[in-house]
TORSESE-628005 format. One record per residue (C-alpha): residue in three letters; x, y, z. Coordinates in nm, 3 decimals. Example, Ala and Ser with C-alpha at 12.3 -4.5 7.8 and 13.67 -1.06 7.14 Angstrom:
BEGIN
<rovo><type>ALA</type><c1>1.230</c1><c2>-0.450</c2><c3>0.780</c3></rovo>
<rovo><type>SER</type><c1>1.367</c1><c2>-0.106</c2><c3>0.714</c3></rovo>
end
This chain:
BEGIN
<rovo><type>MET</type><c1>7.359</c1><c2>-2.748</c2><c3>-3.967</c3></rovo>
<rovo><type>LEU</type><c1>7.243</c1><c2>-3.075</c2><c3>-4.106</c3></rovo>
<rovo><type>LEU</type><c1>7.449</c1><c2>-2.996</c2><c3>-4.422</c3></rovo>
<rovo><type>LYS</type><c1>7.754</c1><c2>-2.905</c2><c3>-4.202</c3></rovo>
<rovo><type>ARG</type><c1>7.710</c1><c2>-3.224</c2><c3>-3.999</c3></rovo>
<rovo><type>THR</type><c1>7.674</c1><c2>-3.438</c2><c3>-4.318</c3></rovo>
<rovo><type>PHE</type><c1>7.985</c1><c2>-3.272</c2><c3>-4.464</c3></rovo>
<rovo><type>ASP</type><c1>8.184</c1><c2>-3.328</c2><c3>-4.155</c3></rovo>
<rovo><type>TYR</type><c1>8.090</c1><c2>-3.693</c2><c3>-4.129</c3></rovo>
<rovo><type>CYS</type><c1>8.191</c1><c2>-3.765</c2><c3>-4.495</c3></rovo>
<rovo><type>VAL</type><c1>8.503</c1><c2>-3.561</c2><c3>-4.478</c3></rovo>
<rovo><type>SER</type><c1>8.618</c1><c2>-3.730</c2><c3>-4.154</c3></rovo>
<rovo><type>ALA</type><c1>8.546</c1><c2>-4.075</c2><c3>-4.284</c3></rovo>
<rovo><type>PHE</type><c1>8.728</c1><c2>-4.019</c2><c3>-4.600</c3></rovo>
<rovo><type>LEU</type><c1>9.026</c1><c2>-3.856</c2><c3>-4.437</c3></rovo>
<rovo><type>LEU</type><c1>9.056</c1><c2>-4.134</c2><c3>-4.184</c3></rovo>
<rovo><type>ILE</type><c1>9.069</c1><c2>-4.389</c2><c3>-4.467</c3></rovo>
<rovo><type>VAL</type><c1>9.311</c1><c2>-4.191</c2><c3>-4.689</c3></rovo>
<rovo><type>LEU</type><c1>9.540</c1><c2>-4.086</c2><c3>-4.395</c3></rovo>
<rovo><type>ALA</type><c1>9.562</c1><c2>-4.440</c2><c3>-4.240</c3></rovo>
<rovo><type>PRO</type><c1>9.909</c1><c2>-4.491</c2><c3>-4.361</c3></rovo>
<rovo><type>LEU</type><c1>10.015</c1><c2>-4.154</c2><c3>-4.213</c3></rovo>
<rovo><type>PHE</type><c1>9.857</c1><c2>-4.241</c2><c3>-3.876</c3></rovo>
<rovo><type>ALA</type><c1>10.067</c1><c2>-4.575</c2><c3>-3.891</c3></rovo>
<rovo><type>ILE</type><c1>10.388</c1><c2>-4.382</c2><c3>-3.952</c3></rovo>
<rovo><type>ILE</type><c1>10.310</c1><c2>-4.124</c2><c3>-3.679</c3></rovo>
<rovo><type>ALA</type><c1>10.219</c1><c2>-4.400</c2><c3>-3.448</c3></rovo>
<rovo><type>ILE</type><c1>10.558</c1><c2>-4.591</c2><c3>-3.498</c3></rovo>
<rovo><type>ALA</type><c1>10.754</c1><c2>-4.267</c2><c3>-3.473</c3></rovo>
<rovo><type>ILE</type><c1>10.597</c1><c2>-4.186</c2><c3>-3.132</c3></rovo>
<rovo><type>LYS</type><c1>10.665</c1><c2>-4.534</c2><c3>-2.994</c3></rovo>
<rovo><type>LEU</type><c1>11.029</c1><c2>-4.514</c2><c3>-3.110</c3></rovo>
<rovo><type>ASP</type><c1>11.079</c1><c2>-4.167</c2><c3>-2.968</c3></rovo>
<rovo><type>SER</type><c1>10.939</c1><c2>-4.215</c2><c3>-2.618</c3></rovo>
<rovo><type>GLU</type><c1>10.754</c1><c2>-4.454</c2><c3>-2.376</c3></rovo>
<rovo><type>GLY</type><c1>10.391</c1><c2>-4.431</c2><c3>-2.347</c3></rovo>
<rovo><type>PRO</type><c1>10.073</c1><c2>-4.451</c2><c3>-2.546</c3></rovo>
<rovo><type>VAL</type><c1>10.044</c1><c2>-4.323</c2><c3>-2.902</c3></rovo>
<rovo><type>PHE</type><c1>9.737</c1><c2>-4.139</c2><c3>-2.824</c3></rovo>
<rovo><type>PHE</type><c1>9.676</c1><c2>-3.862</c2><c3>-2.568</c3></rovo>
<rovo><type>VAL</type><c1>9.310</c1><c2>-3.883</c2><c3>-2.450</c3></rovo>
<rovo><type>GLN</type><c1>9.170</c1><c2>-3.600</c2><c3>-2.241</c3></rovo>
<rovo><type>GLU</type><c1>8.824</c1><c2>-3.497</c2><c3>-2.120</c3></rovo>
<rovo><type>ARG</type><c1>8.699</c1><c2>-3.179</c2><c3>-2.288</c3></rovo>
<rovo><type>LEU</type><c1>8.381</c1><c2>-2.977</c2><c3>-2.280</c3></rovo>
<rovo><type>GLY</type><c1>8.168</c1><c2>-3.022</c2><c3>-2.586</c3></rovo>
<rovo><type>LYS</type><c1>7.826</c1><c2>-2.906</c2><c3>-2.712</c3></rovo>
<rovo><type>ASP</type><c1>7.598</c1><c2>-2.792</c2><c3>-2.429</c3></rovo>
<rovo><type>GLY</type><c1>7.887</c1><c2>-2.851</c2><c3>-2.179</c3></rovo>
<rovo><type>LYS</type><c1>7.875</c1><c2>-3.225</c2><c3>-2.217</c3></rovo>
<rovo><type>VAL</type><c1>8.208</c1><c2>-3.379</c2><c3>-2.135</c3></rovo>
<rovo><type>PHE</type><c1>8.359</c1><c2>-3.603</c2><c3>-2.409</c3></rovo>
<rovo><type>ARG</type><c1>8.708</c1><c2>-3.778</c2><c3>-2.446</c3></rovo>
<rovo><type>LEU</type><c1>8.920</c1><c2>-3.593</c2><c3>-2.720</c3></rovo>
<rovo><type>TYR</type><c1>9.194</c1><c2>-3.787</c2><c3>-2.911</c3></rovo>
<rovo><type>LYS</type><c1>9.529</c1><c2>-3.647</c2><c3>-3.015</c3></rovo>
<rovo><type>PHE</type><c1>9.871</c1><c2>-3.793</c2><c3>-3.100</c3></rovo>
<rovo><type>ARG</type><c1>10.089</c1><c2>-3.775</c2><c3>-2.788</c3></rovo>
<rovo><type>THR</type><c1>10.345</c1><c2>-3.503</c2><c3>-2.827</c3></rovo>
<rovo><type>MET</type><c1>10.471</c1><c2>-3.480</c2><c3>-2.469</c3></rovo>
<rovo><type>ILE</type><c1>10.624</c1><c2>-3.725</c2><c3>-2.225</c3></rovo>
<rovo><type>HIS</type><c1>10.376</c1><c2>-3.959</c2><c3>-2.076</c3></rovo>
<rovo><type>GLY</type><c1>10.212</c1><c2>-3.813</c2><c3>-1.772</c3></rovo>
<rovo><type>SER</type><c1>10.330</c1><c2>-3.452</c2><c3>-1.851</c3></rovo>
<rovo><type>GLU</type><c1>9.992</c1><c2>-3.292</c2><c3>-1.751</c3></rovo>
<rovo><type>LYS</type><c1>10.097</c1><c2>-3.387</c2><c3>-1.392</c3></rovo>
<rovo><type>SER</type><c1>10.441</c1><c2>-3.231</c2><c3>-1.405</c3></rovo>
<rovo><type>GLY</type><c1>10.614</c1><c2>-2.909</c2><c3>-1.489</c3></rovo>
<rovo><type>SER</type><c1>10.364</c1><c2>-2.639</c2><c3>-1.576</c3></rovo>
<rovo><type>GLY</type><c1>10.068</c1><c2>-2.896</c2><c3>-1.594</c3></rovo>
<rovo><type>LEU</type><c1>9.829</c1><c2>-2.799</c2><c3>-1.873</c3></rovo>
<rovo><type>HIS</type><c1>10.029</c1><c2>-2.490</c2><c3>-1.977</c3></rovo>
<rovo><type>THR</type><c1>10.289</c1><c2>-2.549</c2><c3>-2.245</c3></rovo>
<rovo><type>TYR</type><c1>10.535</c1><c2>-2.296</c2><c3>-2.377</c3></rovo>
<rovo><type>ALA</type><c1>10.800</c1><c2>-2.268</c2><c3>-2.645</c3></rovo>
<rovo><type>ASP</type><c1>11.087</c1><c2>-2.510</c2><c3>-2.581</c3></rovo>
<rovo><type>ASP</type><c1>10.886</c1><c2>-2.690</c2><c3>-2.307</c3></rovo>
<rovo><type>PRO</type><c1>11.122</c1><c2>-2.976</c2><c3>-2.217</c3></rovo>
<rovo><type>ARG</type><c1>10.820</c1><c2>-3.209</c2><c3>-2.185</c3></rovo>
<rovo><type>ILE</type><c1>10.760</c1><c2>-3.199</c2><c3>-2.557</c3></rovo>
<rovo><type>THR</type><c1>10.930</c1><c2>-3.495</c2><c3>-2.734</c3></rovo>
<rovo><type>ARG</type><c1>11.135</c1><c2>-3.473</c2><c3>-3.055</c3></rovo>
<rovo><type>VAL</type><c1>10.841</c1><c2>-3.621</c2><c3>-3.260</c3></rovo>
<rovo><type>GLY</type><c1>10.599</c1><c2>-3.408</c2><c3>-3.066</c3></rovo>
<rovo><type>LYS</type><c1>10.782</c1><c2>-3.088</c2><c3>-3.184</c3></rovo>
<rovo><type>ILE</type><c1>10.720</c1><c2>-3.185</c2><c3>-3.546</c3></rovo>
<rovo><type>LEU</type><c1>10.358</c1><c2>-3.298</c2><c3>-3.483</c3></rovo>
<rovo><type>ARG</type><c1>10.293</c1><c2>-2.965</c2><c3>-3.309</c3></rovo>
<rovo><type>ARG</type><c1>10.459</c1><c2>-2.747</c2><c3>-3.567</c3></rovo>
<rovo><type>THR</type><c1>10.251</c1><c2>-2.921</c2><c3>-3.853</c3></rovo>
<rovo><type>SER</type><c1>9.940</c1><c2>-2.964</c2><c3>-3.638</c3></rovo>
<rovo><type>LEU</type><c1>9.940</c1><c2>-3.338</c2><c3>-3.727</c3></rovo>
<rovo><type>ASP</type><c1>9.887</c1><c2>-3.417</c2><c3>-3.351</c3></rovo>
<rovo><type>GLU</type><c1>9.531</c1><c2>-3.288</c2><c3>-3.410</c3></rovo>
<rovo><type>LEU</type><c1>9.441</c1><c2>-3.555</c2><c3>-3.683</c3></rovo>
<rovo><type>PRO</type><c1>9.301</c1><c2>-3.817</c2><c3>-3.437</c3></rovo>
<rovo><type>GLN</type><c1>9.013</c1><c2>-3.570</c2><c3>-3.365</c3></rovo>
<rovo><type>LEU</type><c1>8.874</c1><c2>-3.699</c2><c3>-3.693</c3></rovo>
<rovo><type>ILE</type><c1>8.750</c1><c2>-3.991</c2><c3>-3.477</c3></rovo>
<rovo><type>ASN</type><c1>8.562</c1><c2>-3.748</c2><c3>-3.259</c3></rovo>
<rovo><type>VAL</type><c1>8.405</c1><c2>-3.580</c2><c3>-3.561</c3></rovo>
<rovo><type>LEU</type><c1>8.304</c1><c2>-3.925</c2><c3>-3.695</c3></rovo>
<rovo><type>LYS</type><c1>8.154</c1><c2>-4.002</c2><c3>-3.352</c3></rovo>
<rovo><type>GLY</type><c1>7.945</c1><c2>-3.677</c2><c3>-3.359</c3></rovo>
<rovo><type>GLU</type><c1>8.129</c1><c2>-3.511</c2><c3>-3.074</c3></rovo>
<rovo><type>MET</type><c1>8.314</c1><c2>-3.256</c2><c3>-3.283</c3></rovo>
<rovo><type>SER</type><c1>8.302</c1><c2>-3.071</c2><c3>-3.608</c3></rovo>
<rovo><type>ILE</type><c1>8.581</c1><c2>-2.994</c2><c3>-3.851</c3></rovo>
<rovo><type>ILE</type><c1>8.529</c1><c2>-2.623</c2><c3>-3.764</c3></rovo>
<rovo><type>GLY</type><c1>8.386</c1><c2>-2.472</c2><c3>-3.439</c3></rovo>
<rovo><type>PRO</type><c1>8.513</c1><c2>-2.338</c2><c3>-3.113</c3></rovo>
<rovo><type>ARG</type><c1>8.805</c1><c2>-2.540</c2><c3>-2.969</c3></rovo>
<rovo><type>PRO</type><c1>8.687</c1><c2>-2.758</c2><c3>-2.674</c3></rovo>
<rovo><type>PRO</type><c1>8.851</c1><c2>-2.657</c2><c3>-2.331</c3></rovo>
<rovo><type>VAL</type><c1>8.916</c1><c2>-2.901</c2><c3>-2.060</c3></rovo>
<rovo><type>PRO</type><c1>8.627</c1><c2>-2.919</c2><c3>-1.804</c3></rovo>
<rovo><type>TYR</type><c1>8.810</c1><c2>-2.713</c2><c3>-1.543</c3></rovo>
<rovo><type>HIS</type><c1>9.018</c1><c2>-2.469</c2><c3>-1.746</c3></rovo>
<rovo><type>PRO</type><c1>8.992</c1><c2>-2.176</c2><c3>-1.809</c3></rovo>
<rovo><type>LYS</type><c1>8.691</c1><c2>-2.230</c2><c3>-1.585</c3></rovo>
<rovo><type>PRO</type><c1>8.412</c1><c2>-2.489</c2><c3>-1.509</c3></rovo>
<rovo><type>TYR</type><c1>8.111</c1><c2>-2.475</c2><c3>-1.751</c3></rovo>
<rovo><type>GLU</type><c1>7.883</c1><c2>-2.335</c2><c3>-1.484</c3></rovo>
<rovo><type>CYS</type><c1>8.116</c1><c2>-2.043</c2><c3>-1.435</c3></rovo>
<rovo><type>TYR</type><c1>8.081</c1><c2>-1.929</c2><c3>-1.797</c3></rovo>
<rovo><type>THR</type><c1>7.852</c1><c2>-1.630</c2><c3>-1.843</c3></rovo>
<rovo><type>GLU</type><c1>7.532</c1><c2>-1.673</c2><c3>-2.054</c3></rovo>
<rovo><type>GLU</type><c1>7.701</c1><c2>-1.490</c2><c3>-2.338</c3></rovo>
<rovo><type>GLU</type><c1>8.025</c1><c2>-1.702</c2><c3>-2.310</c3></rovo>
<rovo><type>ARG</type><c1>7.810</c1><c2>-2.020</c2><c3>-2.313</c3></rovo>
<rovo><type>LEU</type><c1>7.714</c1><c2>-1.938</c2><c3>-2.672</c3></rovo>
<rovo><type>ARG</type><c1>8.035</c1><c2>-2.104</c2><c3>-2.768</c3></rovo>
<rovo><type>PHE</type><c1>7.895</c1><c2>-2.437</c2><c3>-2.637</c3></rovo>
<rovo><type>SER</type><c1>7.576</c1><c2>-2.412</c2><c3>-2.847</c3></rovo>
<rovo><type>VAL</type><c1>7.751</c1><c2>-2.572</c2><c3>-3.151</c3></rovo>
<rovo><type>LEU</type><c1>7.992</c1><c2>-2.872</c2><c3>-3.176</c3></rovo>
<rovo><type>PRO</type><c1>8.350</c1><c2>-2.789</c2><c3>-3.095</c3></rovo>
<rovo><type>GLY</type><c1>8.594</c1><c2>-2.782</c2><c3>-3.390</c3></rovo>
<rovo><type>ILE</type><c1>8.933</c1><c2>-2.929</c2><c3>-3.475</c3></rovo>
<rovo><type>THR</type><c1>9.000</c1><c2>-2.576</c2><c3>-3.595</c3></rovo>
<rovo><type>GLY</type><c1>8.812</c1><c2>-2.257</c2><c3>-3.539</c3></rovo>
<rovo><type>TYR</type><c1>8.808</c1><c2>-1.877</c2><c3>-3.563</c3></rovo>
<rovo><type>ALA</type><c1>9.019</c1><c2>-1.829</c2><c3>-3.256</c3></rovo>
<rovo><type>GLN</type><c1>9.289</c1><c2>-2.059</c2><c3>-3.396</c3></rovo>
<rovo><type>VAL</type><c1>9.324</c1><c2>-1.866</c2><c3>-3.713</c3></rovo>
<rovo><type>MET</type><c1>9.307</c1><c2>-1.532</c2><c3>-3.540</c3></rovo>
<rovo><type>GLY</type><c1>9.599</c1><c2>-1.581</c2><c3>-3.298</c3></rovo>
<rovo><type>ARG</type><c1>9.586</c1><c2>-1.928</c2><c3>-3.153</c3></rovo>
<rovo><type>ASN</type><c1>9.813</c1><c2>-1.964</c2><c3>-2.850</c3></rovo>
<rovo><type>GLU</type><c1>9.903</c1><c2>-1.594</c2><c3>-2.863</c3></rovo>
<rovo><type>LEU</type><c1>9.547</c1><c2>-1.497</c2><c3>-2.747</c3></rovo>
<rovo><type>THR</type><c1>9.421</c1><c2>-1.488</c2><c3>-2.391</c3></rovo>
<rovo><type>TRP</type><c1>9.135</c1><c2>-1.700</c2><c3>-2.298</c3></rovo>
<rovo><type>ASP</type><c1>8.896</c1><c2>-1.403</c2><c3>-2.287</c3></rovo>
<rovo><type>GLU</type><c1>8.999</c1><c2>-1.315</c2><c3>-2.645</c3></rovo>
<rovo><type>ARG</type><c1>8.947</c1><c2>-1.685</c2><c3>-2.750</c3></rovo>
<rovo><type>ILE</type><c1>8.613</c1><c2>-1.693</c2><c3>-2.591</c3></rovo>
<rovo><type>ALA</type><c1>8.504</c1><c2>-1.366</c2><c3>-2.746</c3></rovo>
<rovo><type>LEU</type><c1>8.618</c1><c2>-1.491</c2><c3>-3.096</c3></rovo>
<rovo><type>ASP</type><c1>8.428</c1><c2>-1.821</c2><c3>-3.056</c3></rovo>
<rovo><type>VAL</type><c1>8.104</c1><c2>-1.635</c2><c3>-2.957</c3></rovo>
<rovo><type>GLU</type><c1>8.151</c1><c2>-1.413</c2><c3>-3.267</c3></rovo>
<rovo><type>TYR</type><c1>8.193</c1><c2>-1.729</c2><c3>-3.473</c3></rovo>
<rovo><type>VAL</type><c1>7.866</c1><c2>-1.876</c2><c3>-3.339</c3></rovo>
<rovo><type>ARG</type><c1>7.671</c1><c2>-1.539</c2><c3>-3.391</c3></rovo>
<rovo><type>ASN</type><c1>7.793</c1><c2>-1.509</c2><c3>-3.749</c3></rovo>
<rovo><type>PHE</type><c1>7.800</c1><c2>-1.880</c2><c3>-3.852</c3></rovo>
<rovo><type>SER</type><c1>7.786</c1><c2>-1.945</c2><c3>-4.234</c3></rovo>
<rovo><type>ILE</type><c1>7.917</c1><c2>-2.201</c2><c3>-4.474</c3></rovo>
<rovo><type>TRP</type><c1>8.125</c1><c2>-1.912</c2><c3>-4.623</c3></rovo>
<rovo><type>LEU</type><c1>8.280</c1><c2>-1.831</c2><c3>-4.279</c3></rovo>
<rovo><type>ASP</type><c1>8.367</c1><c2>-2.198</c2><c3>-4.232</c3></rovo>
<rovo><type>ALA</type><c1>8.531</c1><c2>-2.194</c2><c3>-4.573</c3></rovo>
<rovo><type>LYS</type><c1>8.723</c1><c2>-1.884</c2><c3>-4.487</c3></rovo>
<rovo><type>ILE</type><c1>8.840</c1><c2>-2.041</c2><c3>-4.157</c3></rovo>
<rovo><type>LEU</type><c1>8.950</c1><c2>-2.356</c2><c3>-4.350</c3></rovo>
<rovo><type>LEU</type><c1>9.156</c1><c2>-2.166</c2><c3>-4.579</c3></rovo>
<rovo><type>MET</type><c1>9.299</c1><c2>-1.961</c2><c3>-4.300</c3></rovo>
<rovo><type>THR</type><c1>9.391</c1><c2>-2.270</c2><c3>-4.119</c3></rovo>
<rovo><type>ILE</type><c1>9.589</c1><c2>-2.402</c2><c3>-4.405</c3></rovo>
<rovo><type>ALA</type><c1>9.777</c1><c2>-2.081</c2><c3>-4.423</c3></rovo>
<rovo><type>THR</type><c1>9.828</c1><c2>-2.073</c2><c3>-4.044</c3></rovo>
<rovo><type>ILE</type><c1>9.975</c1><c2>-2.423</c2><c3>-4.046</c3></rovo>
<rovo><type>LEU</type><c1>10.202</c1><c2>-2.349</c2><c3>-4.332</c3></rovo>
<rovo><type>SER</type><c1>10.325</c1><c2>-2.025</c2><c3>-4.184</c3></rovo>
<rovo><type>GLY</type><c1>10.364</c1><c2>-2.180</c2><c3>-3.816</c3></rovo>
<rovo><type>THR</type><c1>10.192</c1><c2>-1.874</c2><c3>-3.678</c3></rovo>
<rovo><type>GLY</type><c1>10.104</c1><c2>-1.907</c2><c3>-3.307</c3></rovo>
<rovo><type>LEU</type><c1>10.248</c1><c2>-2.272</c2><c3>-3.282</c3></rovo>
<rovo><type>TYR</type><c1>10.490</c1><c2>-2.425</c2><c3>-3.046</c3></rovo>
end
């Protein structure tokens, strides 16, 4: 795991430097497209159930989690901005999570971090399900490449547990390649 952490730290630092111009372009596009902050910051459950603040580029109107269907989004959700549609389709909205990786709160690959109360509070996960919290959460993960938004929460959690039980550098490499294919194909995105 030390090798994985070192790799994640180096890759995130490198990408944050290299992608700085892209971050600036995205930030300007977001500000020109709609009112509100550039970043969407939300509390998420991390390793061992510890709550941390996750960063994303904002893709919806400001305050959208308190309107419409709340946390749930769907295809053609009117709360998604024009720039947000592009960011979501290309997964560019996830790039600020490289900051979370650099801070040691996340990994490049691992189970996606849920919000503290959805699909359920940390204390309501079974002992088996809590295995997903024994590793750092990831920007991408096994559940994302196996179906993403098309999966139920129970299916996502089961895949996350399977990932933790079968962790290897080779599995991470496979997930990374599958992530690239998923983004290029647009499977499970909206």
